[in-house]
N, C-alpha and C positions, 0 to 999 in steps of 0.2 A: 741401604735403607729399604726396609720392607714397605710395600704399598698394599693397601686394602682396596676392595672393589671400586668404590666411587673415586679413588685416586688414580685410576688407570690412565686418564689423559695426562696427568702430571708425570707419571712414570715415563711415558713416551717422550715428553719434552725434556725431562731431566736426563734421560738417556742420551738424547741428542747433544745436550750441553756437555755432558761428560765426554762424549766422543770427540767433540770439537776441542775441548781442553786437552785431550790426549794427543790429538793431531798437532795442535799448536806446539806441544812439547817435543814430540818425536820427530816432526817434520820441520821444526823451526819456522813455522808460518804464523804471521800475525792475524789472528782470528778474533781479536778483542771486540770489534764492532758486532760481528755475528753472535758472539757469545752474549754480549750485553743485551742485544735485541731479544734473544731467546729467554734470557733471565727475566726481562721485563714482562714478556708474554707469560712465563711460568708464574710470576707473582700475581699478575692480573687474573689468571685462571684459578689460582689457589684462592684468591680473595672471593672470586665468584662462587666457587664450590663451597667454601666454608661459610659463606653468608647465608646459605639456604639449605643447610643440612637438615634432614628430617630426623625423627626420633630413632629410627632403626640405624641410620647412618651414624648417628651419635653413639649408639650402642656399639657398633663395630669399632669406632674410634676408641671408646672406653676399653675395648678388649685388644687394642693394638699390641702386637707381640713385642714392640720396642718401648711401650709406655713405661715410665719410671715406676719401679716397684718400691715397696715400703723400705727395705733395707738400703736401697740406693738413696732414697730421700733422707733416711736417718743418718747415713754416713755424710751426706752433704750438709745437713743443718746442725749436727751435733758435734761439739768439740771432743767429747768423750762418749763412749757407749759401751756398757758392759752387759752383754746378753746373759739372761737368766733362763734356765731350762727346766722343763718338766712340770707335771701337775702334782707331784709327790704322791701319786696314786697308781697310775698305769704306765704312761710313757711320755716322751717329749714330742708333741705334735709340731712338725716342721712347717705347717702351713700358717702358724702364728709365731711371730718373733716378738721379743720384748725384753726390756731390761732398764737399768739405770742409765741416765744420760744427762748431759749438760748442754743447754742451748744458750749461748752468750753468757755463760756463768750461772744460769738458772738451772737448778737440779730438777729433773722431771722423771716420771716413769713413762716410758714410751712403748707402745704396743702396736703391732701392725699385722694385717693379714698379708701373707707373702705368696705370690705366684712365682713360678719358675721361668727360666729362659730356655727354650728348647724342650724337646721331649724328655730327656733324662732328668733335667732339673725339675720339670713340671711333675713328673712322677714322684720325685723326692719330696716336693712341696704339696703333693696331692692336688695339684691344679688350683691351689689357693682355697680349697674347701676344707674347713676345719672339722675335726672329729670332736666328741665330747671333751676329751682330755686337752684339746687346744683351748676350748673355752674355760675349762677349769684352770689351766695354766694362767690365762689372762686374768681370771678372777683372783687367783693367788697373788699375782703381781699388783693388781689394783688394791687389794686389801693391805698389802705391804705399803703401798703408796699412801693410803689413808693413815696408817699407823704413824708415819713420819711426816704427814701433811705435805706430801709431794704432789704437785699437779700431775694429772694424767693426760697424755696425748695419744690418741689412737688414729690409725690410718685404716680405712675401709677399702678392701679390694677383693671381693669374692663373688663367684657366681651364686653362692649359697652354701649352707652347711652340708657336709657330706651325708648322702642319704643311704649309705650302705647298711647291710644287716647288722654287722658288728657295731657300728656307731649307734644304731637304734637300740641294740641290746644293752649297750653301756650307758644309755640315758641321754641321747642327743637332745630331745625336747626339754627334758628337765634341766640340762646344763645351760641351754639358751635362756629358758625362763628364769633360772636363778641369776644369771648374769644381768638380765634386764631388771629384775627386782633389786639386786644388790647395788647396781650402778645408780638406780634412782635414789638410794639412801646414803651413798657415800658422801662424807663431809670433807671433800677436797675438790679443787677445780678440775673439770673434765672438758677437754676439747677434742672433737672428732672431725676428721676430714675424709670425705669420700674421694679417693684418688683415681678410681677406675670403676669397677662394678660394685654396686651396693645391692647385693642380692638377698632379699627376704629377711627372715629372722636371723640368718647367718651373719648378716651385716648389722642388724639392730642390736645384737648381743654385745657389740662393742661401741654402739653409737648413742647410748642414752647419756647425753652430755649437756653441759651448760651452754656450749657453743658448738653448732654443727655447721660445717661448710662443705661445699662441693666444688671440685675443679670444673672448669667450664664445659668440658666434654666428657664428664663422668655421668653415670646413671644410677638411679636409686629407685628400687621397685620391689613390690611384694613377690614378684616372680619374673623369670626371664621372658622375653617376647616369644621365644620358641615354646617354652612350657605353657604359657598362656594360650597360644594358638592351638597347641596340641589338645589341651583340656577343654577349652571353651568352643573352639572352632573345628575341632577334630581334624586339623590340618596344620602341621608345623610350617608349611610353606607360606602361611599367612602371618608370619612373624612381624613383617613390616606394619601390617594393619593393626596387630595387637600392640605393638610398640606405641603407636599413636594414641590408642585408647588408654594405655597404662599411665600416661603423663609422667614418664620416668626421667626426663631431662632435668638439668640443673635449673633451667628457666622455669619449668613447671613446679619443681620443688620449692623454689624461692617464692613464686606466686602463691602457692598453697601454704606458705609459712612452715614448711617442714625443715628448711635449713635457714640459717641466718644470713649467709652471703654466698656469692659465687666468686671463686678465685680465677681470675683470667689466666688463660694458658698462652704460651708463646705462639706466634703466628704459625699455623699449620698443625698445632697440637703439642702437648707436653713432650712428646718423644723427639720433637725437632730441636729442643733446647732444654734438656733436663736440668742443667745448672740454674738457668733462669727460673724454671718452674720451682725448684727447691728454694730459691731466694724469696719468691712470692709467698710460698707456704710458710717459710720461717718468719716473714714479716707479720703475717696474720696471727701466727701462734704467739709471738711476742706481744702484739697488741692485745690479744685476748688475755694473756697471763697478767698483764699490767692492770686490766680492768677487773678480772676475777679475784685477784689477790686482795682487792679492797673489801671484798665481801667477807663477813664472818662465816665460820664453818657451818653453823646451822642454816644461815640464809642461803648458802650454796645449794643445800639439799632442796629447800623450798622453791628456789629459783628454777631448778631442774625439773621438779615435778610439775610446777605451774606451766612451764614451757611446753611440756608434752601433753598436758591436759588441754591446752588451748589449741592444739592442732585439730583442724577439721571443724565442722559445724553441724548442728542438728537442724534438719529441715522438717517442719511440721506440715503435714498434708491433711 
């Protein structure tokens, strides 16, 4: 199990527990009492740490290397999944996956931003940062879903759209803007869930939905804390301070009515029990589908537009 900065005290305790368990087996010694004592201490410490996470610690947890990825969740919640590839124009962007699927017998079009596991896989997935062709692939799949009145489910997990020269030359900004425009007009149910990082327009390009949810320790923001600190504070080392100002946690997003609900994560984060996390996600999706399927096609579009127009408020001074 990988541990991130604020989990260091847990790492030391869990290492002691693992060592005692190893000794109990290899030396045939009864160490159950000692192990139980340390496990209780570990649980109390974990509860204490996770009860007071700040915004930047939540960001670190949203980036956890073992956090469930889109494909893993799709494989857990879908009885069938047929992945579809390419934008029919340039290439197949591996940072976005999508295709036809069934969730408890309900046919859906499911699309997700995909980060990798380890260096080699992350390079293959471009670290979860889509290029224009990735967004155009997603748009192609969403247009197909509308044609057959299939509900659309999207998973958001990206630091942001890829900012490379080639991506800009091929119309990165236009691709994102077109996705936002078309998603606002689609006459089919759309459900979006932020499962890790929801970074800027790169996330919003798949998140103009009738229902938007965030996992408990995910983040959703116009820019990363490091990027914000570099630009506004001229010091990337002030990322923790920037994170607090950005109001990027799920609790902030719910309070500001940016998302509809927060999906609770297993104790210690989604990576501690991915199967339990997938079950919670599946339950929310099925509840949303039951509600949205009652709406007429035209009403779905107006519902989505009204939802996003109501976010924020005008303050007259």
